[in-house]
Structure formats: C-alpha cells, structure tokens
N, C-alpha and C positions, 0 to 999 in steps of 0.2 A: 388934657385933664385926666383922661383914663390912665395914661402912663404915670402921671404923678401919683394917682391913687394907688396904682400897683406898687410903685416904689415905696410909698408910705407903709403899705401893708408888709412889704418885705423887711423894711427897717424895723417895724414894730414887732415882727416875728423873730428877728435875729437874737435879741437879748435872751429870751427863754432858751433858745437852742444852745447858746454858749453857756448859759447857767447850768445846763445839764452836765457839763464837764466837771462840776465841783459839788457833787452831792455828798452827804455825810458818808455814804458807802465808799465813794472815791477817795475821800480823805483818809478813811480807815485803811483801805488797801494800800494807798501810797505810803502811809506811815509804817504799815507792816513790812512792805518791801524795803523801805529805807533801813529797817532794823534787820530783816531776814537776810538780804543779799550780803551785806558786810559780815554778818555773823557766819553765814555759810562759807565765805571765803576764808575767814580767820580759822574756823574749825577744820576746814578741809586741809589747810596748811599744817595745822597742829597735828592732825592724825595722818599726815603724809599721803593725802590723796592728790594725785597729779592729773593734768589734762583738763584743767578748768577752761582752757581756751575753746574747747568744743562747744561751749554754751553760747559762743558768739554766732553760731549758725542760725540762731533765731532772729537775728537783726533784719535780714531781708523781709521776712514776714511782718515784723513789727513796722518797718518803714512803709510797707505797702498799706497796712491797716491805718497808720497815721495819716498817710496821704488821703485815704478814703474818708477818714474822720474829718480832716480839714475840708474836703469837698462837701461832705454832708452838713457841716456847720455853716458853710458859705451859702448853701442852697436856700433855706435850711431844711433838713430831713430828719426830724426828731427820732423816729424809730430806728433809722440807720445809724444815727449818732450813738444811741444806746447800744446797738448791736456791735459796732466797731469798738467802742470803748470797753465793753465787757469782754470782747474777744482779746483785746490787748492785755487787760488785767489777767485774764485766764492764762495766756501764754507765759507771762512773766511769773505768775504764781506756780504754774506746773513745773517749770524748770527749777525754781528756787526750792520748792518742796521736794522734788525728786532728788536734788542734791542733798538736802537735809536727811532724807531717808538713807542714802548711801553713806553719809557720815555716821549715822546711827549704826550701820552695819560694821563699822570699825570698832565697836565697843569690845571690851575684853571678854564678854560673856560667851560661853560656848553654845553651839547649836542645841536647841531644846526639843529636837524631834522626838526623842524617846519619851519625854514628859507629855508632849501633846498627843502622841500615839497612846500613851497610858490613859489619858482622859477619854479618848475615843473608845478605848477598850472597856472602860467602866460604863460608858454609854451603850455598850454592846453594838458598836458600829465600827466598820472597817472600810476605808475608801477602796481598797483593793477588791473587796467583794463586789462593790457597786460597779467598778470599772470592768471587771471580768463579766458581770451580768450583762452590761450594756454591749459588750463585745459580741454577744449572741444576737443583738439587734442593731446591725450596722446603720440602718437608716435613722433610727432614733439617736444613736450616738453621733452621727454626722450632723443632724439638725442641732443638737446641743452644742457640738464643737463649733459650728458656724455661728450660733448665737453668742458663744463666748468670744469669738473673734470680732463680733460687731460692737464690742464695748466702746472702742474708740469713736465709732460713728454715733453711738448713743450719747457719749459725752458731748460731742460736737453739736448734736441736735439740741441737747439741754442748754447749751450756751447760746446758740444762735436763734432758735425758733421762738422762745418766749418774747424777747425784745422785738423781733420782726412782727410778731402778732400784737404788739402793744402792751406786753406784760413783762417789762424789765425786772420788776420786783421778784419774779420767779427765778430768774437767773442770778440776781444778787443773792438771794437766799441759797441758791445752789452753790455758788462759789464760796459763800461764807461757810456752808456746811462742809464742803470738801476741804477747805483750809483747816477747820477745827478738827475734822476726822484725821487729816494727814498729820497734823502735829501730834495728836494722841498716838497715832500709828507709829510715828518715828520713835516716840518714847518707849512704846511697848516693844518695838523691834530691837531697840538697843538692849533691853533686858531679857527678851524672849525671842532671840533669833532662831529661825528654822528654815529648812530647805523645802521639804514637802514629803508626802506619804511614801514616795518611792525610796526614801532613805531607810524606812523602818518596816516596810511591807513588801510583799512579793509583787512588785510592779516594775516593769521595764520603763525607765524614763525615756521621754522623747528627746530629740536632739536639743530642743530649747530648754527642757528641764535639766538636762545634763550640763548645759552651758551655765545655767543659773547656779547649780551646785558648785561648779568650778569657780565661778565668780565670787560666791560667798566664801569659799575656801581662801581665795586670794585676799578678800577683805579682812579675813581673820588672821592672815599671816603677818609677821613683823616686816618692817621696812616699807618703802614707798609702794603705792599701788596706783596703777593707771585707772582713772575713771572710765566706765563704760556706760554711757548714757542709754544705750539700747537695752541695758539690763536694769533699768531703774525700778521695774516692777519685781523686786526681789523679796517682798514681804510675804510670809506665810500667815502669821498670826498678828492681827486679825486679817481676814480675807478682804483686801482693798477692792478687789473686783466686785465683791458683794456690796461694799459701801457705795461704790460708784454706780452700780446698777440700781440700787434703791433710791439714792439721791437723784439720779437722772430721771427715773420714773416719776418721782414726786414732783420734779420741776415740770415735766411734760404732761402729767396727768391733769393738771389744772386747765389745760387746753382740751376741751371736751372731746374733740375728734381724735385726740391722741391717747385718751385715758386707757382704753382696753389694750391697744398695741403696746403702750409703754410698760404697763404692769406685766403684760404677758412676756415681753422680752426680758424684763428684770427677773421674773421668776425663772425663765430658761437659763439666764446667765448664772443665777445662784445655784441652780441644780448642776449646771455644767462645770462649776468649780470642783464638784465632786466627781462627776462622770469622766472628766478629762484627766483626773488624777492629780490635780494641782493642789488640792487642799484637804486637810483633816476636817471632820465635821465641826470640831470646836472652833476652827478658824471661821467657818461660815456663821456659826451662832454668835461669835464675838463680833463679826462684821455687822450682823443684823442689830445687835444691841448698840454698837457704835453709831450705826446709821440713825436709829431712833433718837439717840441723844443729840446727834449733830442737827437733825431736823428740828428738834425742840429748841435748841439754842439759837439756830439760825432764824427761826420765826420770831424770837424775842429780840435779836439784834437788828432784824429787818422787819419791823411791824408793818401791818397792812396800811397802805395809803392809797387813796384813789389815784390810779395811773392817769397821767396827763393825756395820754392818747390811747386809752383802752378801747378794745373792740367791743361791740355790744354783745 
C-alpha cells in the first residue's frame, strides 16, 4: 500500500513539472530564437561574414543540459528543471545576440572614437588620466582588473543561483533585460561603432585591446571576413560590461545574502571599465541608462507571480 501511495504521489507531481517547460517566458524566447537565428544567418551571409560553423561548438553543452533537464523532469525536481531550462535559453541567446552584434559591426559607418572622446572632453573627463592615476596604486588597479575579469562568473551566477534558490522569476527578468539591452546595443553599435580610449588618448593598448582594434578594422573592410567568436565583446558605446554588471547585480540582490556582494562587485566592474582603459565615460553612462531601461521593461514583461517553490 505504501508503494502504491508513493507511486500516486510521483504521478500526481509529474504534470506540474512538465508544465514548467512551457511557460509564457519559454514561448516568447522560443519565438525570438525562431526569428533571430535565421535572421542572423541571412544577414551574416549578406554582409559576407564567414565561419558560422564555429557556433556548433555549443551543442555538447546543450546536449548535456538537455539530458539533465530530462532527468529532472523524470524525478521530478522543479528547481533544477527551471535551472537547466534557463541555462539552455541563455546559451542559445548569448550566441545569437553575439552574432547579431558582429553583424552590426559590418555597418558602413566609420569609427566614432573622436566624437565619443569629444563628449568626454566636454564632461572634463579623460580615461587616460584615470588609468595613469591608478598605475600609481597597483594593488587597487589589480583588484579592479580582477573584478572586471569576474564578469563571466557574475553572469553565470545570475543565471543559475536564483532558480536554484526557488526564484526563477529573477533569472527570467535577467535574461529578458539582457536580450532587450543587447538588441538596442547592436543598433547603436551599427551607427556609433568605436574601439576605445586608446585610439584617441595617450594610452598603450593591451594585447587584447589591440586585437579588438584589428578585428574592428577587418569588420569595416570590404570583402569576406572570418567571424571571431572570441572577440564578440567589441562594443564600446554603450558599455555592455556595465549593462551586464548592473543586470546581474539586480538579479542576485533579491537573494538577501547576496545583496551587498552583488552590488559591490557591480560597482567595481563599472569602475574597472574606466581604470582598465576599455571605455570612455560616456560609454559607462550610456550603459547605466540602458540598464535602468532594460530593468524597467523586463519587470513589466515578467510581472511578479508567487513562485511555486519559493524559499521562505
């Protein structure tokens, strides 16, 4: 009798677990990808970007996550269902949006570094002055540079931790905000492309910055260009590192124990975009404005609902 009762409980619990695979958010993301991926492929061919096959490298990770998702649905494990599903959507969206931004880099508009530098000058601000000032404080500079390098882990935490803690709504809002911000960024990058302050100010570019400058030059050159997925982060205006830092902090700050660490790291990343020489001040200010707009829109597209498995 006990085994029958356990079986009945498992069967009763299974439908809600499977229903978690088809939320309104999932349908919106699936529809977006059905539009975005073919559009990316067509536009990439039109602007003569080659090397699309490198994006097949993500399939092993996707297959592993799909296997985990199937297992979690079979058990069922609702929180892990949400975690696996949101990770799958994030992987697909990141690659699709990264390709869109590189397509935008093929626009005919020339680099706008002089104009962005002129805006900073009117604001009485020069990135080079800040970089040289922090060179006298190597420990502070190293801390900020390390914080900047933690952006990828910050993103991963914003995707995985909220659903694991029973708050998938936070990650849904996060992904929605990143998508909205990335689309706006791609449009701005097409019309206001730029490399960085080392082009217009007395700054010695790092090896990575020099590679980005060379890749931008190739994107602006006529004829076919080989895609370089390692250089997907080629946007100067607005600072997408700032956008990701603010949105990641907003997603994690609703978990009380992460509030102070999340906002502290976000602040360090925003400051580091200047101290590492990657951005003009106007880039960071534009990133903050775009972050606020993305958070506002994401909250309306993903309104508050009582989470099915929220933690007390």
